[in-house]
C-alpha positions as CSV (number, residue, x, y, z in Angstrom):
1,M,-50.2,-98.2,-10.4
2,P,-48.1,-95.2,-9.6
3,H,-46.5,-93.4,-12.6
4,P,-42.9,-94.4,-13.3
5,D,-39.9,-92.6,-11.8
6,L,-39.5,-90.2,-14.7
7,A,-36.3,-88.7,-13.4
8,R,-34.7,-92.2,-13.2
9,I,-35.9,-93.0,-16.8
10,A,-34.6,-89.7,-18.1
11,R,-31.1,-90.5,-16.8
12,T,-30.9,-93.5,-19.0
13,L,-31.7,-91.6,-22.2
14,E,-28.6,-90.6,-24.1
15,P,-27.6,-89.9,-27.7
16,S,-26.9,-93.0,-29.7
17,S,-25.7,-93.8,-33.2
18,F,-28.0,-96.8,-33.4
19,P,-31.3,-97.8,-31.8
20,R,-31.3,-99.9,-28.7
21,K,-34.5,-101.6,-29.8
22,L,-35.7,-102.5,-33.3
23,A,-39.3,-103.6,-33.8
24,V,-39.8,-105.5,-37.0
25,E,-43.4,-105.9,-38.3
26,L,-43.6,-109.4,-39.8
27,C,-47.2,-108.6,-40.9
28,A,-49.7,-105.8,-40.3
29,A,-52.7,-108.1,-39.8
30,C,-54.0,-109.2,-36.4
31,N,-56.5,-111.8,-35.2
32,L,-57.8,-109.7,-32.3
33,A,-59.4,-106.2,-32.1
34,C,-58.3,-105.1,-28.6
35,T,-60.0,-102.1,-27.1
36,M,-56.8,-100.3,-26.1
37,C,-55.0,-100.9,-29.4
38,H,-54.7,-98.7,-32.5
39,H,-55.0,-101.7,-34.9
40,P,-58.8,-101.6,-35.5
41,F,-58.4,-98.0,-36.7
42,M,-55.4,-98.6,-39.0
43,R,-55.9,-97.6,-42.6
44,R,-52.6,-98.5,-44.3
45,P,-52.3,-101.8,-46.3
46,K,-51.8,-105.0,-44.3
47,G,-49.0,-107.0,-46.0
48,R,-46.3,-109.4,-45.1
49,L,-42.6,-108.6,-44.6
50,P,-40.3,-110.2,-47.3
51,F,-37.6,-112.3,-45.7
52,E,-35.0,-110.5,-47.7
53,L,-35.9,-107.3,-45.9
54,F,-35.4,-108.9,-42.6
55,R,-32.1,-110.3,-43.8
56,R,-30.9,-106.8,-44.7
57,C,-31.9,-105.5,-41.3
58,A,-30.4,-108.4,-39.3
59,D,-27.1,-108.2,-41.2
60,E,-26.8,-104.5,-40.3
61,V,-27.7,-105.0,-36.7
62,A,-25.2,-107.9,-36.4
63,A,-22.5,-105.7,-37.9
64,V,-23.2,-102.5,-36.0
65,S,-24.9,-103.4,-32.7
66,P,-25.6,-107.1,-32.1
67,D,-26.9,-106.3,-28.6
68,T,-29.8,-104.3,-30.0
69,E,-33.1,-105.9,-28.9
70,V,-34.9,-107.1,-32.0
71,W,-38.6,-107.4,-31.5
72,F,-41.1,-109.2,-33.7
73,S,-44.0,-107.0,-33.0
74,F,-45.6,-103.7,-33.6
75,C,-48.9,-103.5,-35.6
76,G,-49.4,-107.1,-36.4
77,E,-49.6,-110.5,-34.7
78,P,-46.3,-112.4,-35.5
79,L,-47.9,-115.9,-35.0
80,L,-50.0,-115.2,-38.1
81,E,-46.7,-115.8,-40.0
82,P,-45.2,-118.7,-38.0
83,E,-42.8,-119.9,-40.8
84,L,-41.5,-116.4,-41.4
85,L,-41.1,-115.8,-37.7
86,L,-39.1,-119.0,-37.1
87,S,-37.0,-118.4,-40.2
88,A,-36.2,-114.8,-39.0
89,I,-35.2,-116.1,-35.5
90,A,-33.0,-118.8,-37.1
91,Y,-31.3,-116.3,-39.4
92,G,-30.9,-113.7,-36.6
93,K,-29.2,-116.3,-34.4
94,S,-27.0,-117.4,-37.3
95,V,-25.5,-113.9,-37.8
96,G,-25.0,-113.3,-34.1
97,L,-28.0,-111.3,-32.8
98,R,-28.1,-111.5,-29.1
99,S,-31.6,-110.4,-28.2
100,L,-34.5,-111.8,-30.3
101,N,-37.9,-111.3,-28.8
102,I,-41.6,-112.1,-29.6
103,N,-44.5,-110.0,-28.5
104,T,-47.7,-112.0,-29.1
105,N,-51.4,-112.3,-28.0
106,G,-50.8,-116.0,-27.8
107,M,-54.1,-117.2,-29.2
108,L,-52.4,-119.0,-32.1
109,L,-49.7,-120.8,-30.0
110,T,-50.5,-124.4,-30.5
111,S,-48.5,-127.1,-28.6
112,E,-46.6,-128.0,-31.9
113,L,-45.8,-124.4,-32.6
114,G,-44.8,-123.8,-29.0
115,E,-42.2,-126.6,-29.2
116,R,-40.8,-125.1,-32.4
117,V,-40.5,-121.6,-30.7
118,L,-38.7,-123.3,-27.8
119,D,-36.4,-125.0,-30.3
120,S,-35.7,-121.6,-32.1
121,G,-33.5,-120.2,-29.3
122,V,-35.7,-117.1,-28.9
123,D,-34.6,-115.0,-25.9
124,L,-37.9,-113.7,-24.6
125,V,-41.6,-114.3,-25.3
126,V,-44.1,-111.7,-24.0
127,F,-47.8,-112.6,-24.0
128,G,-50.3,-109.8,-23.9
129,I,-53.2,-110.9,-21.7
130,D,-54.6,-108.0,-19.6
131,G,-57.3,-109.9,-17.8
132,F,-57.8,-112.8,-15.4
133,S,-61.4,-113.6,-15.7
134,A,-63.0,-114.6,-19.0
135,E,-65.4,-111.6,-18.7
136,T,-62.6,-109.1,-18.3
137,Y,-60.1,-110.7,-20.8
138,E,-62.7,-111.1,-23.6
139,K,-64.1,-107.6,-23.1
140,I,-60.6,-106.1,-23.6
141,R,-59.1,-108.6,-26.0
142,V,-61.9,-108.8,-28.5
143,N,-62.1,-112.1,-30.4
144,G,-59.8,-113.8,-27.9
145,V,-61.0,-116.7,-25.8
146,R,-59.6,-116.6,-22.3
147,D,-59.5,-120.4,-21.6
148,V,-57.8,-121.1,-24.9
149,L,-55.1,-118.5,-24.3
150,Y,-54.5,-119.6,-20.7
151,G,-54.2,-123.2,-21.8
152,N,-51.7,-122.2,-24.6
153,I,-49.4,-120.3,-22.2
154,E,-49.6,-123.0,-19.5
155,D,-48.7,-125.7,-22.1
156,F,-45.8,-123.5,-23.2
157,L,-44.5,-123.0,-19.7
158,E,-44.8,-126.7,-19.0
159,A,-42.8,-127.5,-22.1
160,R,-40.1,-125.1,-21.1
161,R,-40.0,-126.6,-17.6
162,S,-39.7,-130.1,-19.0
163,R,-36.6,-129.0,-21.0
164,G,-35.0,-127.4,-18.0
165,A,-34.2,-124.3,-20.1
166,G,-35.7,-121.9,-22.5
167,P,-36.6,-118.2,-23.0
168,E,-37.9,-115.9,-20.3
169,V,-41.7,-115.8,-20.5
170,Q,-43.5,-112.6,-19.5
171,V,-47.3,-112.2,-19.2
172,Q,-48.2,-108.6,-19.7
173,F,-51.0,-106.8,-17.8
174,I,-51.8,-103.3,-19.2
175,E,-53.5,-101.6,-16.2
176,M,-56.8,-100.0,-17.1
177,D,-60.0,-99.1,-15.3
178,E,-61.6,-102.2,-16.8
179,N,-59.1,-104.7,-15.3
180,C,-57.3,-103.2,-12.3
181,H,-59.4,-105.1,-9.8
182,E,-57.9,-108.3,-11.2
183,L,-54.2,-107.5,-11.0
184,E,-53.4,-109.2,-7.7
185,E,-55.1,-112.4,-8.7
186,F,-53.4,-112.3,-12.1
187,K,-50.0,-111.9,-10.5
188,A,-50.4,-114.7,-8.1
189,Y,-51.7,-117.1,-10.8
190,W,-48.9,-116.6,-13.2
191,L,-46.0,-116.3,-10.7
192,E,-47.0,-119.7,-9.3
193,R,-46.7,-121.1,-12.9
194,G,-43.2,-119.6,-13.4
195,A,-43.9,-116.6,-15.6
196,T,-42.6,-113.1,-15.0
197,V,-45.5,-110.6,-14.7
198,K,-45.1,-107.4,-16.6
199,V,-47.3,-104.6,-15.5
200,R,-47.5,-101.4,-17.5
201,N,-49.7,-98.4,-18.2
202,K,-51.8,-98.0,-21.3
203,L,-50.2,-96.3,-24.3
204,S,-52.1,-93.5,-25.9
205,W,-50.7,-94.5,-29.3
206,G,-49.8,-90.9,-30.1
207,G,-52.9,-89.4,-28.5
208,T,-55.5,-91.9,-29.8
209,F,-56.4,-93.1,-26.3
210,Q,-56.5,-91.6,-22.8
211,T,-53.9,-92.9,-20.3
212,L,-54.2,-93.3,-16.6
213,L,-51.2,-91.1,-16.0
214,C,-51.2,-87.3,-15.7
215,V,-47.9,-85.5,-15.3
216,A,-47.5,-81.7,-15.2
217,P,-46.0,-80.3,-18.5
218,E,-43.1,-78.9,-16.6
219,D,-42.1,-82.4,-15.5
220,R,-42.0,-83.7,-19.1
221,I,-38.9,-85.8,-20.0
222,P,-37.6,-87.0,-23.4
223,C,-39.8,-89.7,-24.8
224,P,-38.2,-93.1,-24.1
225,W,-39.8,-94.6,-27.2
226,A,-38.4,-91.9,-29.5
227,M,-35.0,-92.0,-27.9
228,T,-34.4,-95.8,-27.9
229,M,-36.6,-97.5,-30.5
230,M,-36.9,-97.8,-34.3
231,H,-39.8,-99.5,-36.1
232,V,-39.8,-101.1,-39.6
233,F,-43.1,-101.7,-41.3
234,W,-43.6,-104.8,-43.4
235,D,-43.1,-102.7,-46.5
236,G,-39.8,-101.2,-45.2
237,R,-41.1,-97.8,-44.2
238,V,-39.7,-96.4,-41.0
239,P,-42.1,-94.2,-39.0
240,R,-40.7,-91.3,-36.9
241,C,-42.2,-92.9,-33.8
242,P,-44.5,-95.8,-32.8
243,G,-47.4,-93.4,-32.3
244,D,-47.4,-92.8,-36.1
245,T,-49.0,-96.1,-36.9
246,E,-49.9,-95.0,-40.5
247,G,-46.4,-93.9,-41.3
248,E,-47.5,-90.4,-42.1
249,E,-44.2,-89.0,-40.8
250,S,-41.8,-91.5,-42.3
251,A,-38.0,-91.2,-42.0
252,G,-37.6,-93.2,-45.2
253,N,-37.5,-96.9,-46.2
254,A,-35.2,-99.7,-45.1
255,W,-35.2,-101.1,-48.7
256,D,-33.5,-97.9,-49.8
257,E,-31.2,-96.9,-47.0
258,T,-29.4,-98.4,-44.0
259,L,-31.0,-98.4,-40.5
260,T,-28.0,-96.4,-39.4
261,A,-28.8,-93.6,-41.9
262,L,-32.5,-93.6,-41.1
263,W,-31.7,-93.4,-37.4
264,A,-29.3,-90.5,-38.0
265,R,-32.0,-88.7,-40.0
266,L,-34.1,-88.6,-36.9
267,G,-31.2,-87.2,-34.9
268,E,-32.5,-83.6,-34.7
269,Y,-35.8,-84.9,-33.5
270,R,-34.1,-86.8,-30.7
271,D,-31.9,-83.7,-29.9
272,H,-35.1,-81.6,-29.3
273,H,-36.2,-84.2,-26.8
274,L,-32.8,-84.4,-25.0
275,S,-32.5,-80.6,-24.8
276,R,-36.2,-80.4,-23.8
277,R,-37.1,-78.1,-26.6
278,F,-40.4,-79.7,-26.8
279,H,-42.0,-76.8,-28.5
280,L,-40.0,-77.7,-31.6
281,L,-41.4,-81.2,-31.8
282,P,-43.9,-82.2,-34.4
283,E,-47.6,-81.6,-33.7
284,R,-48.2,-85.2,-33.0
285,C,-45.8,-85.0,-30.0
286,Q,-47.6,-82.0,-28.5
287,G,-50.7,-83.9,-27.5
288,C,-49.0,-87.3,-26.9
289,K,-48.6,-88.7,-23.4
290,D,-46.7,-91.8,-24.2
291,W,-43.5,-90.3,-22.7
292,M,-45.2,-91.0,-19.4
293,V,-45.4,-94.7,-20.1
294,G,-41.8,-95.6,-20.8
295,S,-41.4,-98.0,-18.0
296,A,-43.0,-101.2,-16.7
297,A,-42.9,-103.2,-13.4
298,R,-41.6,-106.8,-13.8
299,I,-42.4,-109.2,-10.9
300,R,-40.4,-112.4,-11.2
301,P,-41.2,-115.8,-9.7
302,A,-39.9,-116.4,-6.2
303,H,-37.4,-119.1,-7.3
304,E,-35.8,-116.7,-9.8
305,V,-35.6,-113.9,-7.3
306,A,-34.0,-116.3,-4.8
307,G,-31.6,-117.5,-7.4
């Protein structure tokens, strides 16, 4: 997969008084141990987000920027906390949030839970898959079972079809040496079943992993993750960027301050990115290549393209 059009991405990055995307960590536990994920190495405590903390965040997003994309994702699997997830979606909808999105590995999506997710009014569901054959999928998505996952997603798509409406469904393929030979077969399979195929490069998670992309230092652009996205850990801590999975460089805590204030505190950091004063960025940024991976290709089913 060719690297993204960095100049095009850079033109979309502007100063903002509030994040365009907010990732809320419902829990920090996960049922898988994927080879390209930071989670197996994470040392911080793995707890559960109190609903009151989500309420505080949702109320502020609704008041300040209701179009901000709210993602139930980051370091944990949201379907480990299905009741909290569904309550959060219901509350978010009730206060006027316009973009509520789930990022899941899909292994826990039973037919019953799938119906409840469809009833929730969620806007987008992204399933992380990364393999077509059982051999490839289960090598990358450790502890996952390919046929169970594929069955879960196909049931979900069929339930959505039977309703005639529902959230967009994306199936994600993170392109790696281990799976790139299966990409075309993966695309054909899921497009035929009505899912959007999302293809992206592998994150380094702040330098933890190697990525496929290699861009000359002089071509560096502001990091799209840093410029657009805020993360809230289950305990309220807000890391400076998603590469800081331990929260070692925290901006503060959402229990104590507003998201607006926390985002503003990181303003100088974003200014360094925008002005390309990369030498002033923290040490973690110096070796990180995730600014190269700020875009994904999305291939939509033929009937959607035609429509």
